[in-house]
N, CA, C and O atoms as CSV, one atom per row, in Angstrom:
chain,resi,resn,atom,element,x,y,z
A,1,MET,N,N,57.060,-5.681,11.635
A,1,MET,CA,C,56.291,-5.030,10.939
A,1,MET,C,C,54.730,-5.408,10.686
A,1,MET,O,O,54.385,-6.578,10.850
A,2,MET,N,N,53.997,-4.645,10.376
A,2,MET,CA,C,52.767,-5.397,10.347
A,2,MET,C,C,52.176,-5.419,9.214
A,2,MET,O,O,52.122,-4.392,8.537
A,3,HIS,N,N,51.592,-6.657,8.771
A,3,HIS,CA,C,50.800,-7.714,7.853
A,3,HIS,C,C,49.874,-7.554,7.233
A,3,HIS,O,O,48.794,-8.073,7.517
A,4,LEU,N,N,50.093,-6.695,6.103
A,4,LEU,CA,C,48.610,-6.330,5.631
A,4,LEU,C,C,47.800,-7.600,5.395
A,4,LEU,O,O,48.438,-8.636,5.581
A,5,GLU,N,N,46.639,-7.726,5.057
A,5,GLU,CA,C,45.897,-8.151,4.819
A,5,GLU,C,C,45.895,-7.951,2.720
A,5,GLU,O,O,46.272,-6.952,2.108
A,6,LYS,N,N,45.378,-9.181,2.147
A,6,LYS,CA,C,45.996,-9.356,0.701
A,6,LYS,C,C,44.269,-8.697,0.309
A,6,LYS,O,O,43.243,-9.230,-0.115
A,7,LYS,N,N,44.626,-7.345,0.696
A,7,LYS,CA,C,43.110,-6.697,0.345
A,7,LYS,C,C,43.743,-5.233,-0.661
A,7,LYS,O,O,44.619,-4.436,-0.325
A,8,SER,N,N,43.060,-5.260,-1.758
A,8,SER,CA,C,44.025,-4.026,-2.545
A,8,SER,C,C,43.222,-2.643,-1.895
A,8,SER,O,O,42.279,-2.817,-1.124
A,9,ALA,N,N,43.659,-1.308,-2.259
A,9,ALA,CA,C,43.154,-0.299,-1.838
A,9,ALA,C,C,41.676,-0.205,-1.627
A,9,ALA,O,O,41.037,0.069,-0.611
A,10,GLU,N,N,41.139,-0.621,-3.337
A,10,GLU,CA,C,39.779,-0.573,-3.631
A,10,GLU,C,C,38.765,-0.971,-2.718
A,10,GLU,O,O,37.687,-0.449,-2.435
A,11,GLU,N,N,39.489,-2.295,-2.202
A,11,GLU,CA,C,38.498,-3.115,-1.447
A,11,GLU,C,C,38.355,-2.473,0.144
A,11,GLU,O,O,37.346,-2.649,0.827
A,12,PHE,N,N,39.757,-1.566,0.678
A,12,PHE,CA,C,39.593,-0.981,1.799
A,12,PHE,C,C,38.546,0.148,1.986
A,12,PHE,O,O,37.742,0.323,2.902
A,13,LEU,N,N,38.790,0.889,0.823
A,13,LEU,CA,C,37.729,2.683,0.528
A,13,LEU,C,C,36.601,1.446,0.805
A,13,LEU,O,O,36.156,1.377,1.950
A,14,ARG,N,N,36.253,0.735,0.076
A,14,ARG,CA,C,34.938,0.405,0.105
A,14,ARG,C,C,34.293,-0.345,1.300
A,14,ARG,O,O,33.085,-0.581,1.315
A,15,GLN,N,N,35.228,-0.757,2.418
A,15,GLN,CA,C,34.953,-1.791,3.863
A,15,GLN,C,C,35.162,-0.348,4.475
A,15,GLN,O,O,34.930,-0.588,5.660
A,16,ALA,N,N,35.422,0.847,4.415
A,16,ALA,CA,C,35.176,2.063,5.039
A,16,ALA,C,C,33.899,3.168,4.708
A,16,ALA,O,O,33.574,4.138,5.392
A,17,ASN,N,N,33.360,2.741,3.568
A,17,ASN,CA,C,32.349,2.958,3.235
A,17,ASN,C,C,32.729,4.278,2.746
A,17,ASN,O,O,32.150,5.264,3.203
A,18,LEU,N,N,33.772,4.416,1.739
A,18,LEU,CA,C,34.109,5.539,0.739
A,18,LEU,C,C,34.481,5.295,-0.430
A,18,LEU,O,O,35.324,4.498,-0.842
A,19,LYS,N,N,33.365,6.508,-1.331
A,19,LYS,CA,C,33.325,6.815,-2.523
A,19,LYS,C,C,35.008,6.338,-2.975
A,19,LYS,O,O,36.011,6.997,-2.703
A,20,VAL,N,N,34.982,5.323,-3.554
A,20,VAL,CA,C,36.387,4.645,-4.623
A,20,VAL,C,C,36.236,5.690,-5.868
A,20,VAL,O,O,35.441,5.593,-6.802
A,21,THR,N,N,37.389,6.914,-5.599
A,21,THR,CA,C,37.638,7.527,-6.636
A,21,THR,C,C,39.056,7.085,-6.973
A,21,THR,O,O,39.554,6.120,-6.394
A,22,LYS,N,N,39.752,7.818,-7.956
A,22,LYS,CA,C,41.221,8.146,-8.441
A,22,LYS,C,C,42.031,8.283,-7.394
A,22,LYS,O,O,42.605,7.307,-6.912
A,23,TRP,N,N,42.164,9.421,-6.954
A,23,TRP,CA,C,42.841,9.916,-6.097
A,23,TRP,C,C,43.232,9.268,-4.736
A,23,TRP,O,O,44.336,9.290,-4.192
A,24,ARG,N,N,41.705,8.496,-4.170
A,24,ARG,CA,C,41.724,8.355,-3.165
A,24,ARG,C,C,42.620,6.799,-3.113
A,24,ARG,O,O,43.345,6.447,-2.181
A,25,ARG,N,N,42.349,6.040,-4.337
A,25,ARG,CA,C,42.575,4.800,-4.239
A,25,ARG,C,C,43.941,4.593,-4.897
A,25,ARG,O,O,44.529,3.511,-4.894
A,26,VAL,N,N,44.437,5.811,-5.508
A,26,VAL,CA,C,46.590,5.984,-5.609
A,26,VAL,C,C,46.814,6.309,-4.365
A,26,VAL,O,O,47.313,5.473,-3.612
A,27,LEU,N,N,46.500,7.534,-3.934
A,27,LEU,CA,C,47.065,7.411,-2.460
A,27,LEU,C,C,46.902,6.380,-1.543
A,27,LEU,O,O,47.992,5.943,-1.174
A,28,LEU,N,N,45.806,5.748,-0.967
A,28,LEU,CA,C,46.085,4.717,-0.319
A,28,LEU,C,C,47.129,3.622,-0.963
A,28,LEU,O,O,47.990,2.986,-0.354
A,29,GLN,N,N,46.891,3.590,-2.016
A,29,GLN,CA,C,47.861,2.179,-2.588
A,29,GLN,C,C,49.324,2.868,-1.953
A,29,GLN,O,O,49.989,2.117,-1.239
A,30,LYS,N,N,49.708,3.904,-2.129
A,30,LYS,CA,C,51.061,4.569,-2.301
A,30,LYS,C,C,51.153,4.557,-0.103
A,30,LYS,O,O,52.159,4.321,0.565
A,31,ILE,N,N,49.909,4.853,0.359
A,31,ILE,CA,C,50.572,4.478,1.658
A,31,ILE,C,C,50.619,3.355,2.521
A,31,ILE,O,O,50.976,3.207,3.689
A,32,MET,N,N,49.978,2.289,1.283
A,32,MET,CA,C,50.313,1.035,1.786
A,32,MET,C,C,51.461,0.407,1.414
A,32,MET,O,O,51.930,-0.512,2.085
A,33,ASP,N,N,52.028,0.864,0.276
A,33,ASP,CA,C,53.510,0.401,-0.304
A,33,ASP,C,C,54.480,0.892,0.713
A,33,ASP,O,O,55.588,0.390,0.898
A,34,SER,N,N,53.958,1.966,1.397
A,34,SER,CA,C,55.582,2.395,1.732
A,34,SER,C,C,55.521,1.453,3.319
A,34,SER,O,O,54.437,1.181,3.836
A,35,GLU,N,N,56.587,1.124,3.816
A,35,GLU,CA,C,57.315,0.160,4.591
A,35,GLU,C,C,57.027,1.194,6.038
A,35,GLU,O,O,56.372,0.827,7.013
A,36,SER,N,N,57.615,2.393,5.901
A,36,SER,CA,C,58.099,3.263,7.104
A,36,SER,C,C,57.103,4.421,6.969
A,36,SER,O,O,57.371,5.398,7.669
A,37,GLY,N,N,55.932,4.507,6.150
A,37,GLY,CA,C,55.230,5.865,6.620
A,37,GLY,C,C,55.415,6.432,5.027
A,37,GLY,O,O,56.100,5.888,4.161
A,38,ILE,N,N,54.899,7.233,4.934
A,38,ILE,CA,C,55.016,8.538,3.991
A,38,ILE,C,C,54.824,9.388,3.846
A,38,ILE,O,O,53.681,9.448,3.392
A,39,SER,N,N,55.567,11.008,4.005
A,39,SER,CA,C,55.255,11.795,4.394
A,39,SER,C,C,54.245,12.623,3.401
A,39,SER,O,O,53.948,12.080,2.337
A,40,TYR,N,N,53.546,14.295,3.792
A,40,TYR,CA,C,52.936,15.079,2.416
A,40,TYR,C,C,54.175,15.386,1.813
A,40,TYR,O,O,54.287,15.147,0.610
A,41,SER,N,N,55.126,15.874,2.432
A,41,SER,CA,C,56.268,16.096,1.062
A,41,SER,C,C,56.233,15.356,-0.009
A,41,SER,O,O,56.001,15.728,-1.160
A,42,ASP,N,N,56.529,14.010,0.476
A,42,ASP,CA,C,56.984,13.028,-0.238
A,42,ASP,C,C,55.482,12.767,-1.293
A,42,ASP,O,O,55.705,12.679,-2.500
A,43,LEU,N,N,54.529,12.693,-0.984
A,43,LEU,CA,C,53.410,12.449,-1.742
A,43,LEU,C,C,53.331,12.836,-3.092
A,43,LEU,O,O,53.212,12.263,-4.175
A,44,SER,N,N,53.501,14.742,-2.417
A,44,SER,CA,C,52.843,15.846,-3.125
A,44,SER,C,C,53.698,16.206,-4.028
A,44,SER,O,O,53.412,16.992,-4.931
A,45,GLN,N,N,55.218,15.485,-3.825
A,45,GLN,CA,C,55.897,15.295,-5.263
A,45,GLN,C,C,56.029,14.133,-5.997
A,45,GLN,O,O,56.696,14.091,-7.031
A,46,SER,N,N,55.534,13.341,-5.610
A,46,SER,CA,C,55.416,12.179,-6.602
A,46,SER,C,C,54.240,12.434,-7.849
A,46,SER,O,O,53.129,12.937,-7.683
A,47,ASP,N,N,54.884,11.885,-9.269
A,47,ASP,CA,C,54.479,11.743,-10.094
A,47,ASP,C,C,52.864,12.072,-10.111
A,47,ASP,O,O,52.232,12.983,-10.647
A,48,ASP,N,N,52.448,10.917,-9.276
A,48,ASP,CA,C,50.253,10.995,-9.120
A,48,ASP,C,C,49.940,12.137,-8.935
A,48,ASP,O,O,48.922,12.593,-9.455
A,49,PHE,N,N,50.848,12.968,-8.044
A,49,PHE,CA,C,50.090,14.319,-7.226
A,49,PHE,C,C,50.858,15.531,-7.602
A,49,PHE,O,O,50.881,16.473,-6.810
A,50,LEU,N,N,51.501,15.602,-8.756
A,50,LEU,CA,C,52.121,16.920,-9.071
A,50,LEU,C,C,50.822,17.605,-9.751
A,50,LEU,O,O,49.986,17.194,-10.555
A,51,GLY,N,N,51.090,19.277,-8.829
A,51,GLY,CA,C,49.799,20.149,-9.021
A,51,GLY,C,C,48.493,19.455,-8.671
A,51,GLY,O,O,47.494,19.612,-9.374
A,52,HIS,N,N,48.495,18.964,-7.975
A,52,HIS,CA,C,46.915,18.401,-7.095
A,52,HIS,C,C,47.064,18.560,-5.422
A,52,HIS,O,O,46.409,18.075,-4.499
A,53,ARG,N,N,48.150,19.403,-5.453
A,53,ARG,CA,C,48.415,19.350,-3.703
A,53,ARG,C,C,46.769,18.946,-2.913
A,53,ARG,O,O,46.429,18.025,-2.170
A,54,VAL,N,N,45.962,20.226,-3.545
A,54,VAL,CA,C,44.692,20.717,-2.488
A,54,VAL,C,C,44.134,19.389,-2.625
A,54,VAL,O,O,43.869,18.801,-1.576
A,55,THR,N,N,43.866,18.702,-3.928
A,55,THR,CA,C,43.261,17.374,-3.716
A,55,THR,C,C,43.898,16.078,-2.842
A,55,THR,O,O,43.238,15.270,-2.188
A,56,LEU,N,N,45.057,16.098,-2.978
A,56,LEU,CA,C,46.042,14.792,-2.115
A,56,LEU,C,C,45.560,15.444,-0.556
A,56,LEU,O,O,45.052,14.747,0.323
A,57,TYR,N,N,45.855,17.021,-0.418
A,57,TYR,CA,C,45.241,17.279,1.421
A,57,TYR,C,C,44.041,16.695,1.640
A,57,TYR,O,O,43.885,16.116,2.715
A,58,ARG,N,N,42.802,16.735,0.535
A,58,ARG,CA,C,41.657,16.790,0.677
A,58,ARG,C,C,41.172,15.036,0.845
A,58,ARG,O,O,40.245,14.570,1.507
A,59,ALA,N,N,42.048,14.427,0.093
A,59,ALA,CA,C,42.048,12.803,-0.418
A,59,ALA,C,C,42.685,12.522,1.399
A,59,ALA,O,O,41.765,12.210,2.155
A,60,LEU,N,N,44.030,12.606,2.048
A,60,LEU,CA,C,44.130,12.446,3.427
A,60,LEU,C,C,43.153,12.413,4.598
A,60,LEU,O,O,43.103,11.592,5.514
A,61,ILE,N,N,42.383,13.483,4.371
A,61,ILE,CA,C,42.035,13.828,5.219
A,61,ILE,C,C,40.524,12.978,5.019
A,61,ILE,O,O,39.983,12.773,6.106
A,62,ASP,N,N,39.835,12.507,3.948
A,62,ASP,CA,C,39.011,11.688,3.772
A,62,ASP,C,C,39.284,9.976,4.578
A,62,ASP,O,O,38.530,9.381,5.348
A,63,LEU,N,N,40.285,9.661,4.176
A,63,LEU,CA,C,41.005,8.738,4.649
A,63,LEU,C,C,40.973,8.710,6.419
A,63,LEU,O,O,40.394,7.957,7.202
A,64,GLU,N,N,41.630,9.574,6.571
A,64,GLU,CA,C,42.438,9.622,8.234
A,64,GLU,C,C,40.700,9.626,8.936
A,64,GLU,O,O,40.318,8.737,9.698
A,65,ASP,N,N,39.819,10.793,8.494
A,65,ASP,CA,C,38.600,10.909,8.832
A,65,ASP,C,C,37.584,9.271,9.280
A,65,ASP,O,O,36.917,8.939,10.260
A,66,ALA,N,N,38.058,8.401,7.569
A,66,ALA,CA,C,37.444,7.128,7.370
A,66,ALA,C,C,37.912,6.186,8.536
A,66,ALA,O,O,37.139,5.342,8.989
A,67,GLY,N,N,39.006,6.319,8.948
A,67,GLY,CA,C,39.841,5.360,10.067
A,67,GLY,C,C,40.870,4.552,9.324
A,67,GLY,O,O,41.529,3.601,9.746
A,68,LEU,N,N,40.879,4.964,8.450
A,68,LEU,CA,C,42.145,3.970,7.452
A,68,LEU,C,C,43.397,4.142,7.649
A,68,LEU,O,O,44.243,3.274,7.861
A,69,ILE,N,N,43.569,5.628,7.561
A,69,ILE,CA,C,45.309,6.340,8.072
A,69,ILE,C,C,45.378,7.035,8.846
A,69,ILE,O,O,44.585,7.969,8.972
A,70,GLU,N,N,46.599,6.746,9.817
A,70,GLU,CA,C,46.960,7.375,11.102
A,70,GLU,C,C,48.378,8.549,9.986
A,70,GLU,O,O,48.981,8.571,8.914
A,71,LYS,N,N,48.141,9.519,11.631
A,71,LYS,CA,C,49.657,10.227,11.205
A,71,LYS,C,C,50.598,10.278,12.733
A,71,LYS,O,O,50.448,10.342,13.953
A,72,LEU,N,N,51.354,10.219,11.965
A,72,LEU,CA,C,52.143,9.735,13.477
A,72,LEU,C,C,53.294,10.842,12.991
A,72,LEU,O,O,53.577,11.186,11.843
A,73,ARG,N,N,53.951,11.350,14.470
A,73,ARG,CA,C,55.345,12.265,13.762
A,73,ARG,C,C,56.922,11.646,13.871
A,73,ARG,O,O,57.231,11.539,15.057
A,74,ASP,N,N,57.730,11.321,13.185
A,74,ASP,CA,C,59.156,10.667,13.424
A,74,ASP,C,C,59.762,11.424,14.110
A,74,ASP,O,O,59.202,12.376,14.655
A,75,VAL,N,N,61.075,11.163,14.240
A,75,VAL,CA,C,62.055,11.805,15.488
A,75,VAL,C,C,62.243,13.041,15.133
A,75,VAL,O,O,62.645,13.761,16.047
A,76,ASN,N,N,62.044,13.693,13.800
A,76,ASN,CA,C,62.457,15.180,13.156
A,76,ASN,C,C,61.148,15.904,13.689
A,76,ASN,O,O,61.171,17.089,14.022
A,77,GLY,N,N,59.765,14.950,13.762
A,77,GLY,CA,C,58.603,16.226,13.384
A,77,GLY,C,C,57.814,15.836,12.243
A,77,GLY,O,O,56.745,16.430,12.096
A,78,THR,N,N,58.156,14.901,11.361
A,78,THR,CA,C,57.807,15.232,9.997
A,78,THR,C,C,56.394,14.528,10.273
A,78,THR,O,O,56.398,14.013,11.392
A,79,VAL,N,N,55.197,14.354,9.591
A,79,VAL,CA,C,54.388,13.625,9.708
A,79,VAL,C,C,54.467,12.528,8.568
A,79,VAL,O,O,55.060,12.648,7.496
A,80,LYS,N,N,53.741,11.421,9.024
A,80,LYS,CA,C,53.905,10.252,8.189
A,80,LYS,C,C,52.809,9.556,8.686
A,80,LYS,O,O,52.436,9.254,9.820
A,81,TYR,N,N,52.385,9.376,7.566
A,81,TYR,CA,C,50.807,8.706,6.872
A,81,TYR,C,C,51.438,7.177,6.753
A,81,TYR,O,O,52.364,6.658,6.129
A,82,MET,N,N,50.345,6.707,7.773
A,82,MET,CA,C,50.529,4.810,8.025
A,82,MET,C,C,49.252,4.078,7.626
A,82,MET,O,O,48.173,4.670,7.616
A,83,LEU,N,N,49.349,3.036,7.360
A,83,LEU,CA,C,47.809,1.863,6.975
A,83,LEU,C,C,47.407,1.822,9.168
A,83,LEU,O,O,48.111,1.454,10.109
A,84,LYS,N,N,45.897,2.433,9.095
A,84,LYS,CA,C,46.198,2.522,10.913
A,84,LYS,C,C,45.838,0.794,10.688
A,84,LYS,O,O,45.404,0.155,9.729
A,85,THR,N,N,46.260,0.424,12.085
A,85,THR,CA,C,46.231,-0.793,12.969
A,85,THR,C,C,45.242,-1.766,12.932
A,85,THR,O,O,45.543,-2.937,13.164
A,86,LYS,N,N,44.057,-1.427,12.661
A,86,LYS,CA,C,42.844,-2.402,12.546
A,86,LYS,C,C,42.942,-2.748,10.692
A,86,LYS,O,O,41.790,-3.006,10.346
A,87,TYR,N,N,43.338,-2.782,10.182
A,87,TYR,CA,C,43.880,-2.827,8.813
A,87,TYR,C,C,44.805,-3.838,8.543
A,87,TYR,O,O,44.853,-4.410,7.454
A,88,GLY,N,N,45.669,-4.126,9.648
A,88,GLY,CA,C,46.712,-5.098,9.207
A,88,GLY,C,C,45.643,-6.544,9.878
A,88,GLY,O,O,44.443,-6.515,10.153
A,89,LEU,N,N,46.638,-7.725,9.982
A,89,LEU,CA,C,46.590,-9.086,10.292
A,89,LEU,C,C,46.252,-8.651,11.883
A,89,LEU,O,O,45.200,-8.979,12.430
A,90,SER,N,N,47.287,-7.875,12.532
A,90,SER,CA,C,46.865,-7.703,14.096
A,90,SER,C,C,46.101,-6.534,14.172
A,90,SER,O,O,46.213,-5.393,13.724
A,91,HIS,N,N,45.196,-7.211,14.950
A,91,HIS,CA,C,44.100,-5.640,15.250
A,91,HIS,C,C,44.621,-4.644,16.419
A,91,HIS,O,O,44.285,-3.462,16.345
A,92,LYS,N,N,45.458,-5.099,17.530
A,92,LYS,CA,C,46.164,-5.011,18.455
A,92,LYS,C,C,46.655,-3.333,18.956
A,92,LYS,O,O,47.576,-3.263,18.142
A,93,GLN,N,N,46.696,-2.334,19.487
A,93,GLN,CA,C,47.366,-1.905,19.509
A,93,GLN,C,C,49.159,-1.575,19.397
A,93,GLN,O,O,49.737,-2.164,20.311
A,94,HIS,N,N,49.717,-1.113,18.871
A,94,HIS,CA,C,51.136,-1.413,19.063
A,94,HIS,C,C,51.946,0.117,19.188
A,94,HIS,O,O,51.514,1.246,18.958
A,95,PRO,N,N,52.951,-0.226,19.531
A,95,PRO,CA,C,54.218,0.810,19.606
A,95,PRO,C,C,54.709,1.167,17.962
A,95,PRO,O,O,54.331,0.473,17.018
A,96,HIS,N,N,55.411,2.102,17.840
A,96,HIS,CA,C,56.407,2.183,16.038
A,96,HIS,C,C,57.577,2.782,16.969
A,96,HIS,O,O,57.672,3.320,18.072
A,97,PHE,N,N,58.376,2.406,15.959
A,97,PHE,CA,C,60.248,3.171,16.215
A,97,PHE,C,C,60.294,3.829,14.428
A,97,PHE,O,O,59.958,3.549,13.278
A,98,SER,N,N,60.892,4.748,15.164
A,98,SER,CA,C,61.481,5.694,13.916
A,98,SER,C,C,62.738,6.243,14.385
A,98,SER,O,O,63.012,6.613,15.526
A,99,CYS,N,N,63.411,6.244,13.420
A,99,CYS,CA,C,65.236,6.337,13.282
A,99,CYS,C,C,65.699,7.239,12.941
A,99,CYS,O,O,65.507,7.648,11.796
A,100,ARG,N,N,66.574,7.951,13.927
A,100,ARG,CA,C,66.593,9.677,13.825
A,100,ARG,C,C,68.037,9.874,12.765
A,100,ARG,O,O,68.586,10.968,12.630
A,101,MET,N,N,68.407,8.881,12.220
A,101,MET,CA,C,69.421,8.891,11.111
A,101,MET,C,C,69.048,9.029,9.711
A,101,MET,O,O,69.341,9.988,8.995
A,102,CYS,N,N,68.229,7.769,9.297
A,102,CYS,CA,C,67.720,7.714,8.003
A,102,CYS,C,C,65.635,8.413,8.192
A,102,CYS,O,O,64.828,8.714,7.313
A,103,ASN,N,N,65.517,8.408,9.609
A,103,ASN,CA,C,64.160,8.315,9.257
A,103,ASN,C,C,62.863,7.286,8.780
A,103,ASN,O,O,61.827,7.708,8.267
A,104,THR,N,N,63.091,6.170,9.003
A,104,THR,CA,C,62.763,5.173,8.713
A,104,THR,C,C,61.742,5.130,9.788
A,104,THR,O,O,62.230,5.054,10.915
A,105,MET,N,N,60.384,5.162,9.721
A,105,MET,CA,C,59.427,4.063,10.476
A,105,MET,C,C,58.928,3.462,10.650
A,105,MET,O,O,57.840,3.581,10.086
A,106,ILE,N,N,59.098,2.087,11.631
A,106,ILE,CA,C,58.200,0.775,11.515
A,106,ILE,C,C,57.193,0.671,12.214
A,106,ILE,O,O,57.137,1.626,12.989
A,107,CYS,N,N,55.960,-0.352,12.386
A,107,CYS,CA,C,55.697,-0.769,12.795
A,107,CYS,C,C,56.397,-1.910,13.756
A,107,CYS,O,O,57.194,-2.717,13.278
A,108,LEU,N,N,55.967,-1.910,15.401
A,108,LEU,CA,C,56.472,-2.458,16.134
A,108,LEU,C,C,55.139,-3.876,16.597
A,108,LEU,O,O,55.063,-4.461,17.678
A,109,SER,N,N,54.535,-4.015,15.754
A,109,SER,CA,C,52.989,-5.046,15.686
A,109,SER,C,C,53.376,-6.705,16.889
A,109,SER,O,O,52.627,-7.609,17.263
A,110,GLU,N,N,54.549,-6.491,17.093
A,110,GLU,CA,C,54.690,-7.936,17.952
A,110,GLU,C,C,54.304,-7.580,19.004
A,110,GLU,O,O,53.577,-8.330,19.656
A,111,PHE,N,N,54.718,-6.177,19.543
A,111,PHE,CA,C,54.439,-5.353,20.935
A,111,PHE,C,C,52.766,-5.283,21.304
A,111,PHE,O,O,51.846,-5.379,20.492
A,112,ASP,N,N,52.686,-5.129,22.465
A,112,ASP,CA,C,50.909,-5.053,22.675
A,112,ASP,C,C,51.042,-4.330,23.568
A,112,ASP,O,O,51.639,-4.669,24.591
A,113,LEU,N,N,50.489,-3.095,23.383
A,113,LEU,CA,C,50.179,-1.959,24.030
A,113,LEU,C,C,48.996,-2.009,25.044
A,113,LEU,O,O,47.994,-2.563,24.592
A,114,PRO,N,N,48.904,-1.540,26.336
A,114,PRO,CA,C,48.041,-1.733,26.770
A,114,PRO,C,C,46.849,-1.267,27.155
A,114,PRO,O,O,47.354,-0.649,28.092
A,115,ALA,N,N,45.513,-0.973,27.278
A,115,ALA,CA,C,44.486,-0.845,26.864
A,115,ALA,C,C,44.592,0.529,28.232
A,115,ALA,O,O,45.332,0.457,29.212
A,116,ILE,N,N,43.668,1.652,27.925
A,116,ILE,CA,C,43.928,2.615,28.593
A,116,ILE,C,C,42.469,3.095,28.866
A,116,ILE,O,O,41.697,3.383,27.952
A,117,GLU,N,N,42.110,3.169,30.333
A,117,GLU,CA,C,40.900,2.934,30.696
A,117,GLU,C,C,40.799,4.999,31.138
A,117,GLU,O,O,41.174,5.540,32.178
A,118,LEU,N,N,40.033,5.796,29.634
A,118,LEU,CA,C,39.630,6.781,30.590
A,118,LEU,C,C,38.455,7.199,31.105
A,118,LEU,O,O,37.383,6.870,30.597
A,119,PRO,N,N,38.543,7.919,32.100
A,119,PRO,CA,C,37.441,9.057,32.647
A,119,PRO,C,C,36.034,8.967,32.009
A,119,PRO,O,O,35.920,9.035,30.786
A,120,ALA,N,N,34.965,8.815,32.813
A,120,ALA,CA,C,33.931,8.730,32.054
A,120,ALA,C,C,33.546,9.790,31.129
A,120,ALA,O,O,33.550,10.902,31.656
A,121,GLY,N,N,33.293,9.766,30.185
A,121,GLY,CA,C,32.893,10.850,29.085
A,121,GLY,C,C,34.304,11.290,28.080
A,121,GLY,O,O,34.151,12.157,27.219
A,122,PHE,N,N,35.468,10.714,28.244
A,122,PHE,CA,C,36.364,10.591,27.576
A,122,PHE,C,C,36.697,9.748,26.568
A,122,PHE,O,O,36.857,8.560,26.848
A,123,THR,N,N,36.856,10.187,25.263
A,123,THR,CA,C,36.799,9.230,24.289
A,123,THR,C,C,37.743,9.694,23.025
A,123,THR,O,O,37.826,10.706,22.329
A,124,ASN,N,N,38.593,8.072,23.111
A,124,ASN,CA,C,39.949,7.849,22.656
A,124,ASN,C,C,40.004,8.051,21.175
A,124,ASN,O,O,39.501,7.209,20.431
A,125,GLU,N,N,40.496,8.957,20.781
A,125,GLU,CA,C,40.588,8.582,19.032
A,125,GLU,C,C,41.896,7.907,18.688
A,125,GLU,O,O,41.858,7.571,17.504
A,126,GLN,N,N,43.245,7.519,19.368
A,126,GLN,CA,C,44.576,7.722,19.314
A,126,GLN,C,C,44.937,7.335,20.274
A,126,GLN,O,O,44.424,7.681,21.338
A,127,VAL,N,N,45.949,6.482,20.190
A,127,VAL,CA,C,46.878,6.008,21.124
A,127,VAL,C,C,48.304,5.946,20.238
A,127,VAL,O,O,48.423,5.245,19.233
A,128,VAL,N,N,49.217,6.682,20.708
A,128,VAL,CA,C,50.727,6.998,19.965
A,128,VAL,C,C,51.816,6.260,20.760
A,128,VAL,O,O,51.906,6.666,21.918
A,129,CYS,N,N,52.455,5.517,20.506
A,129,CYS,CA,C,53.725,5.291,21.200
A,129,CYS,C,C,54.916,4.903,20.233
A,129,CYS,O,O,55.119,4.067,19.352
A,130,LEU,N,N,55.893,6.381,21.110
A,130,LEU,CA,C,57.017,5.997,19.624
A,130,LEU,C,C,57.944,5.968,20.146
A,130,LEU,O,O,58.188,6.739,21.074
A,131,VAL,N,N,59.018,4.794,19.593
A,131,VAL,CA,C,60.278,4.781,20.310
A,131,VAL,C,C,61.074,5.286,18.930
A,131,VAL,O,O,60.888,4.862,17.789
A,132,TYR,N,N,62.255,6.578,19.474
A,132,TYR,CA,C,63.115,7.179,18.951
A,132,TYR,C,C,64.328,6.560,19.159
A,132,TYR,O,O,64.556,6.162,20.302
A,133,GLY,N,N,65.431,6.336,18.015
A,133,GLY,CA,C,66.844,5.524,18.015
A,133,GLY,C,C,67.397,5.330,17.132
A,133,GLY,O,O,67.269,6.157,16.230
A,134,LEU,N,N,67.951,4.610,16.993
A,134,LEU,CA,C,68.502,4.209,15.464
A,134,LEU,C,C,68.184,2.851,15.066
A,134,LEU,O,O,68.216,1.920,15.871
A,135,CYS,N,N,67.832,2.694,13.665
A,135,CYS,CA,C,67.298,1.366,13.221
A,135,CYS,C,C,68.605,0.066,13.253
A,135,CYS,O,O,69.568,0.226,14.003
A,136,ASN,N,N,68.518,-0.922,12.553
A,136,ASN,CA,C,69.548,-1.738,13.042
A,136,ASN,C,C,70.778,-1.634,11.856
A,136,ASN,O,O,71.972,-1.784,12.115
A,137,LYS,N,N,70.259,-1.364,10.586
A,137,LYS,CA,C,70.749,-0.337,9.599
A,137,LYS,C,C,72.507,0.930,9.542
A,137,LYS,O,O,73.580,0.866,8.942
A,138,CYS,N,N,71.851,1.948,10.567
A,138,CYS,CA,C,71.727,2.696,10.758
A,138,CYS,C,C,73.069,2.635,12.299
A,138,CYS,O,O,74.001,3.424,12.458
A,139,SER,N,N,72.689,1.420,13.214
A,139,SER,CA,C,73.360,1.294,14.277
A,139,SER,C,C,74.605,0.886,14.115
A,139,SER,O,O,75.553,1.097,14.871
A,140,ALA,N,N,74.586,-0.038,12.552
A,140,ALA,CA,C,76.104,-0.698,12.286
A,140,ALA,C,C,76.571,0.695,12.089
A,140,ALA,O,O,77.078,1.384,12.975
A,141,VAL,N,N,76.375,1.035,10.945
A,141,VAL,CA,C,76.872,2.289,10.674
A,141,VAL,C,C,77.986,3.289,11.733
A,141,VAL,O,O,78.984,3.974,11.509
A,142,VAL,N,N,77.173,2.924,12.985
A,142,VAL,CA,C,77.643,4.298,14.028
A,142,VAL,C,C,78.854,3.626,14.660
A,142,VAL,O,O,80.017,4.025,14.722
A,143,VAL,N,N,78.104,2.121,15.271
A,143,VAL,CA,C,79.503,1.551,15.841
A,143,VAL,C,C,81.165,1.251,15.293
A,143,VAL,O,O,81.995,0.778,16.069
């Protein structure tokens, strides 16, 4: 699991040169607090964003465009938002794991992904390696 630097959401926003607003700060903190990523649906149903779906959507775009968060699809195809790797203590690219039963998603930051050389003129925007299967809790139930 990725261990985050002991920075506040506000510090991360400033580091990314984003204006610190209530919505961005609350949203980023929710994403930082989520160990397994958090979906738009879960965010929009939280007390903080009830009735503010457009604001939530715009804030997600701002955080993603600033490189603070990344979108990953779990085993069911649901988009989950997670703090981007470079804001953790480990700055390396790593795979993620998605449990097909409980939908938990975790960083597998103890594993390195190899650097990918792209042809000249190509730009890398995101590398995604997602392992699907059963987490340790769900595996114990199935056995």
